[in-house]
N, C-alpha and C positions, 0 to 999 in steps of 0.2 A: 647839405641837401637832405630833405626828408624823402621818403619813398615817393616815386612818381609812378602812376599807373594810368595809361590812357592811349589814345590813338596818336600815331605819328606817321611819317612817310620816310621810306628809304629810297634815295635816288642814286643812280649809278651814272657818274660823269666820265665821259671819255677824255675830256679836257675842260678847261675853265669855262667854256662857252657851249659845250655840247652834252646835254643830258640824254643818254640813250635809253633810259628806262627807269622805272621805279614802281613802288607798290605801297599800298596803305597797309599799315601794321598796327597791332596792339602790342604795347611793350610795358614791362614792369622793370623799374630801375630802383635798386636799393643801395644805400651807401655801405661801404665796407671800410675796414681799417686802412686799406691801401688805395681806395678810390671808389669804384662802384661795380655792381653786378647787374647785368641786364639780360633779360630773355624775353622772347616775344613770339608772335605767330602772324602769318598773313591773315588779313581779315577776309579776303575773298576765297571762295572755294573753287574759283575758275581754274581749270586745268591748264589753260594756255598761260595764265599769269603765273601759276606755280612753275611751269616749265621755263618761262622767261627768267624768273627769279633764280632758278637753279642754274641756268645758262650763265647769267651774269656773275653769280657766286663762283662758278668754275673759272670764268674768264679772269676775274679779279675780285676778291671778296671785300674790297674797300668801298663803302657806300657813304653817303651823307645822310645822317639821321636828322630829319627836320621836324621840329615841334610845332604845335598850333600857333605859337607866337612868332614863328618864322626863325627862331634861333636854330642853329645847326651845330653838329659835332661830327667829325669824321670817325667812322667806326669800321671794324672788321667784323664781318658776319661769319659765324661758325654754325653751319647747318647741323641739325640733329637728324636722328633716324627718320622721324616724321618729316616729310618734305615741306610741310607748312611751318615748322618750328625751327628756332635757332637761338643762339646766344650771341651777345654783342660784347666786344671789347673796344676800348678807345684806340683808334689808330694813331700811332706816334711816329710813324716813319716819315720819309721825305714827302714834301708837298707834290713834287713832280715825279711820276712813276711811268715807266714804259707800259704801254697797253698791248 
């Protein structure tokens, strides 16, 4: 994979059929020797959306990263000091997790 930079969506799923929230993001993904490195930020400046995102991250930081072509990858969100910014790592844990 070459570098990817663009808009995506982070969705938070309570189970396989219930999406409880999500947000539009801008992300930069670069390849590394062991996989990839990703960081991004919320596109919206809306305080309610930022608060919802923070709440979902605290509840469970595993989200589905959705690209424009509808492909997805499970990721763990690692919030930064700035409440709109974060890094992402690929989620490699169990498919079913307690919420």
